[in-house]
N, C-alpha and C positions, 0 to 999 in steps of 0.2 A: 512709760506707765506700765505698772505691773500687770501681768495677765489677769490676776484676780480682779483688779480694778476695772479692766475692760469688760470682764464677764458681768460684774455688778452693774456697770453703766448700761450695758446692753440689756441685762435683765430688767433694769428699771424702765427702760424704754418699752419693753414688751409688756410689762405689767401696766404701765401707763396707757398702753394701747387698748387694754380691755375696755370696751365701750359700754359701761354699765347703763348709761342713759338709753342707748339704742336697744340693749338687751331687754330692759324693762318695758320699753315702748313696744317692741316687737311682740313680747310675751303677752302684754295686756291688750293690745289693739291690733297687732299685725301691721302697723304702720312703720315706714322708714322715717325716723325722726328728722333727718336732714331734708325731708321733702314736705314738712308741715310746720306750721307756726312760724317762728323766726328763723327756721332753718339751721339752728345750732344744735349740735349733739351735746346738750348740757342739761343740768338738773332743772333750770328754770323753764326750759321748753317742755320738759317732762311734766312739771307742775301744771302747766296750762293745757297740754295736749292729753295727758293721761289722767292726772288728778294730783291734788296737793300732797297726799301721803306718799305717792310714788315719786314725786319730785324731791321730797325730803329724803327718801331712801336713796335715790340716785346721788344726792348731794353728800350724804354720809359715806357711801361707798367710794365716791371719787375722792373725798377728803382722805379716807383711809388708805387709798392707793399711795398718795404722797406721804402721809404720816408713816406708814409701815415701811415703805421703801427707804426713806431717808433714815429712819431709826435703825433698820437692819444694816444699811450701808455704813453708818457710823461705827457699828460693831465689827465690820469686816474689813474696811479699807481706810486709808488715811483720810484726813478731814477734807483735803482738796478734792479727792475722788468722790467722797460722799456728797459734796456740794454739786459736782457734775452729775451725779446720779439723781439728785433732786431736780436739776434742770431736765435731765433725760426723761423722768417720769411725766413732767409737764409736756414735753415735746411729744411723747407717746400719746398722751391724751389729745393733743392738738392735731396730730397727724398719725392717726391709728392705721397700722398695717392691716387690721381686720376690716377697716372701712375704706380701703384703697386711698388712704391719705386724708380722708375727712376726719373731723373731730370737733371737740368743743374749744372754748377759748382758753381753758387751762386754769381758771381761777380756783376751782375746788381742790385739785391736787396740789396747787401751789400753797393754798391755805394749810393743807395737811403738813407740807414740808416746813413751813414757817412756824407752825404750832410746836414742832419739835425744837426748832432753833431758839425761838423766843416765845415761850408759851404765855407768859403774863401779858406782854404787850399785844400779842395776837388776840387773846381773849378780850382785852379792852377794846381792840378795834372792832371785834364782832359786836360787842355791846354798843359801840358808837353806831354801827350799822343799824342795829335795832332802834336806837333812839332817833337817828336821822329819818328812818322810815316812819316812825310814829309822828314826827313833826311834819314831814313833807308829804307823806302818803304816796311817794313816788320812788320806786325801787332804783331807777337808774342813777339819779343824783346821790341817793343814799350809798350805793356801791362806790361811787366816785369818792365820796367823803371817807368811806371805810378804807379804801385803797391808800389814800393819802395818810390816813392814821396808821395803817399797818407798816408803812414805810418810815414814818417819823417817830412813832412811839418808842421803838427800841432805844432811841437816843435818851429819852426821859428815864428809861430803865437802866441806863448806863451800860448798854450793850456795846460791843466793839463796832467800829465804823463799818466793818464789812457786812454786818447784819442788815442795816438799812440799804446798803449798796446792793446786797443780794436780793432783797425784797423788791427793790427798784427794777432789777433785771427781770424778775418774775412778772412784774406789772407791765414792763415794756414788751415782753413776749406775748402777754394777753392782748395788749393794744395792737401789736403787729398782726396777730391772728384775726382780730376783729376787723382790721383794715383789709386783710386778704380775703375774708369771707363776705365782705359787705355786699358786693354785687350779687352773689348767690343768695344771701339772706333776703335781700330786697325782692328778688324774683320769687322766692318761695312765699314770702309774706303777701305778695300781690295776688297769689292764687289761694292760699290756705292760711289766712291769719288766725290768731287766737280768737276764741269767743269770749265775751265778757268785758271787753273794754280796756284790757291791760296793754301798755305800750311795749314794743320790743326794746332791745338794748341799743336802739338808734332811733332817730326821728323819721317816721315814714314821710314820703312826699306829701305836700299839701293836698293834692288831689287823691290821696290814698288814705282814707280814715283808718285809725287803729282798730276801731270796732265797727264792722260792717253793719248796715241796717238789719234789724231782725235777729241780731246775734243773741245767744243765750248767755246768762250769767254763770252757767255751769261750766267749769273748766274742762270737764270730761266730754262736753259736747263737741269738742274738736275731733273726737273719734269718728264723727260723721264724715270726715274728709274721705274722698275715695282713695283706695289703696293703689 
């Protein structure tokens, strides 16, 4: 592998490691995001812990990490190296050197990467996510439907077979990270769950309600958790 490719892949990992969700949460509340809510350093946790507008900002910034890294890589290195850079930015998000290996699940930067590779099918998958949420009013199954769509829709748009295969790899990385984080996330949720009744990205135990008694419907009420 050429030296430039190695530099780009390493740079992608470092950029992916920038924990925008944690930066926003620390700035707005002083909290460590991986110690509150669902324990995930991601935009959905920001939405419920800090507030919806800050969750949207975190989502956009994390998507931009993937989008800009992959777009720049395609201009600098061969296609195979650019694809590795796309994986590296997701791994950086998942295992941030700035958070001692902690991080999010990687869906937002992966979305940014795939937006560059197959923009039309990816935008359709985002639309399907919105429609699924309107029907189910449940974010978790809606995301599952959208992930399946983002993997399969490139075939309908006559994309090469490597495109759905690559998106499948991204989805498997997110699933693996979710599995690795599960014990930690459950411990955090047992102490500092979201306020307002939303469910985390997994099912809490039967004896552990998603919305504790007396919880507020205000997402920013989670700021009351001790630091």
